[in-house]
Every structure is written in structure tokens, then in C-alpha cells.
N, C-alpha and C positions, 0 to 999 in steps of 0.2 A: 248646560250640558255641552254645547258647542265650544264654549270657552275652555272647559276642562279638557275636552278631547284635543284641542289645538295645543294646549300647554303640555299634555301628555305626549303628543307627537314631538314637540320641541325637545322634551327631556330624552326621549328615545334617540332622537337625532344627535343630541349632544353626547349621549352615552356611546353611541356607535362611533362618533368622531374621536372620542377619547380612546376607545378601544383600538381604533386604527392607528393612532399615534403610538400607543404602547407596542402594538405589533411591529410597527416600523422601527422603533427603537430596538426591539429584540432582534429584528432582522439585521440591523447594523452591528449589533453586538455579536451576532452569529451564534447565539447560545440557545435559542428556543426551538423546541420540537413539538409538533402537534401529533396526537395519537388518537385514533378513533377505530376501534375494532382491529382488524388485521391490516389496515392501511396506514402507512407512515408517510409523513412529508416533513422533511427537515429544511428549515430556512437556511441551513448551512449550504444547501445545494445551490442557492441563489448566488453565493459568492464564488462558486466554482468557475473556473475558466480553463480554456485549452492551454496546455503547457507549450512553450516554444522551444526551439532549438538554437536560440541566439548564442549560447555558449558551446555549441557543438552537440551532435547527436548523442555522444557518450555522457553528457551532463544534463540531459533533459530531466527535469524534476517532475515526478508523478507521485501525487499523494492525494489526500482527501480534498485538498483545495485546488488541485491541478490535474485536470483530466487529460487523457491521451488525445491528441488531435484526431479529428475524424479522418483526415487524409494521411495518417501515419502508415507507412508501408515498411515491410520487413522482407529481406531476402534471406532465406533459411539455409542452414546446413543441418542435416539430420544426423544425429548421433547413432552409435551402434545399437542402442536400446530403443530407438525409435523416437526419442525426445528430439525437439528441434530448438535451435538457438539462432540468433542473428549471426549471419556469416562473418560479420566484422569482428565478433568476439571469439570466434572459434579457435584461431591460432593460439591466443593467450590462455584460453580455457584448457586446450589440449596440453600446452606446455606445463601448466600448473598441475594437471592430473598426472602427467608423465613423471614430474619431479616428486610428487607426493608418493606415487607408487614405487618409484626407485628407492625411496626411503622406507619402504615397508608398509605404507598405509593403503588400506583398501577403501575405495570410495567410488561413488557413481552419481550421476545427475538424476535425481528422483523426479524433478519437475523442471521443464524448460518453458517454452512458449505455451501460452494458453489463449484460447479464443474468448471473446466476450461471453459466449454461451457457456463455456466450460467454467469460467469464473463465476457466473451467476449460479450455476448448479452447485458449485462448492459452497457458496454463501447460503443457498437455500438448505443444503444438507446440514450445515452447521447450525442454522437457526432451528431446524427441525430437531436436531439432537438436544439442544438446550430446552426446547419445548417438552420433549419427552422426559426431561429431568424435572419437569414441573414449573419451569419458568413461564411467565406470561409472554405473549408474542412480542410485546415491547421490550421486555428484559432480554429475551432470547436474541432479538435483532441487535441490541446494543452490545451484548457480550460477543456475539458472532463476529461483529465488525472489528473487534480487537484482534481477531485471529485471521480473518479473511477480508481482503480488501474489497471495497465496493467495485463492482464491474465498471471498467472505464478508468479506474485509478490503480490498477494492479501493475506492478513492474513486469510481471510475467507476460502481460500482453504486449510489452515492448520487445521481448525476445532477447533482452540483454541482462536478464536476471535468472538465476538458477537456484534451485533447492538441491543441496548436496547432502547425501546420506552416506553413512559408513556401510561398507560391506562387513557385516558383523561376524562373518566367518574368518575375517582377517584382522579387523580392528574394532576397538570400542568406539562408541559415540564420542566420548570425551576426548580421546586421543586425536580423532579426525578433526573435531571442532576446534581443539586447541591449536592444531597445526595450521588450519585455515585462518584462525584469528591472528596468528603470528606471521603468516607468510603470504596470504592472498593478495595483499597490497603490492607485492613485488611483481605480480602479473596483471595488475590493473583492476583488481576486484576489491570491494569493501564489504564488510559485514554491515548490511544495510540497516538492521534494526537492533542496535545494542540495548541492553537492559536499562542502562542509565540515561537513555535518550527517548524513552517511551513518551514522556510528556511533550516532546517535540514532534516525533514521527507519528504518534497516535497508534503505533503497533507495538505489541509486547515483544520481549526478547525472542529472536529467531536465530539461533546459532547456525542454522543450515542455509539461510537465505543470503546469497552473495550477488552483488550487483556490479556490473562492469562500468567503470568511469574513466579508464585510462590510467597508465602507470604514474604519470605526474600527479594527477588529482588524488589518486589512491594513496600515494605516499604522503601527501600533505594532510589528507583526512586522517590517516593512521597516526602520523606523528603528532598531530594536534589533538587527537582524541575527540574529534567532532563527528557529527553526522552530515549527511548530504544536504539537508535543509540549511544547516549552519554554513556549510561551505558555499552553497549557492548564494546565500545572502551576502557574502563578502565579495562576490564577483562583480 
């Protein structure tokens, strides 16, 4: 009996060791998620690191693998509707809006800067909406994160990204989004999440979300048809 117990313990130890090796391989691959009830833990989070400003504040890369630094600070300018943006992007943003309006387009900043708490609330609301459609908690979270960035990885928390909506009393959505897609780079802004780059950005097409990168970078990104991740990789 003692011999059997000892052998049994050895088998258990070996199984645990093999399981740990498998888990470590999955961590390195960055592909495994564990789910238990309402609690989620993604091994992808272990690969996240704070993004740096080595290429300049305007080119800081924030996405699922690059968190906003804890010491990141923003000096705000408040817009006429109460939304806030980083003061450094305000002149070009205002210039872009003035030119668009002069050409007959009605548009406004629907979303500017967001706090960590506001970003979390948006994500929670999106998850709850999917759950109300009958999705499991796991499915709802996965779907929600295609629309709403995980808190700490949202460009809105930088203050240099804006969601631009049409004033539908003056312009259609398509006309405003088409104008922005063709002209925003002239003012230093890029369409951050193009439909053809979803596999790289991890975010589905958002024709309203524009990110400031500066006129030089925006022109290069626009002319080459690339996204910010691709541009940053070449710096």
C-alpha cells in the first residue's frame, strides 16, 4: 500500500509538472485564456508593458500589448461642448474643423479624453449588452473588447484621440467620414482603426476615431496605407 501511494504521488507530480510546462508554452505563445465563472484572466496580460515616448509624445503606441504609463500626464483644453483634449493637439484639431465647416460639413467631437473609470464603465456596459443578447460572460467579454479598449489601453486616455461624429442636421455620416479619411492627415490625424488592419490593431473598423500623430507621420501613414503599429515597427 505504501509503495502504491508513493508511485501515485510521483505520477501526480509528473502530471503537474507537464501541465506547468504546457501553461508556460501557452504564455509564451500569448494565446491562452482561462475562464471560470465571471472571472477572466488572460495570459496575454503578462506580455503587456508600459508604452514609451522614445519616438515623441505624438507617436506613443497604445494598444492591447502596450499600456499607458502610470506617470502619463495630460494638460487639457476644453472644447465648446465640454469634451477635453490634450492642449498640444488643439490647434490642428481646430484648424481641421474650421476647414471642414468652411466646406459645408457639420461635425463635432463626440468623445475626447476619458478617465480610467469612464473607460471601464464603457467596457462593462458593452459586456452587459452582449449578455442581455444571450451571450455567455466569456463570449460577451471577448466581443466587447473588439469595440471597447481595455482600460489602460485606450487612446482616449491619452487625450490625443477623438471620436468625430457628424451633425446630421447638416451632413450625412458617410460624407463626414469620407472627408476625414481623405483630409485628416493634412492636419496630423490618422484614421486609427481601418477595416483592412483589424488583424493588426485588434479593433474593428471605426471611421469616427482619429488619432493625432503629427503632420509628417500622418502623411507617411496615409500615403503608405499602413496603420500606426506598422509605422512604429519601422522607426
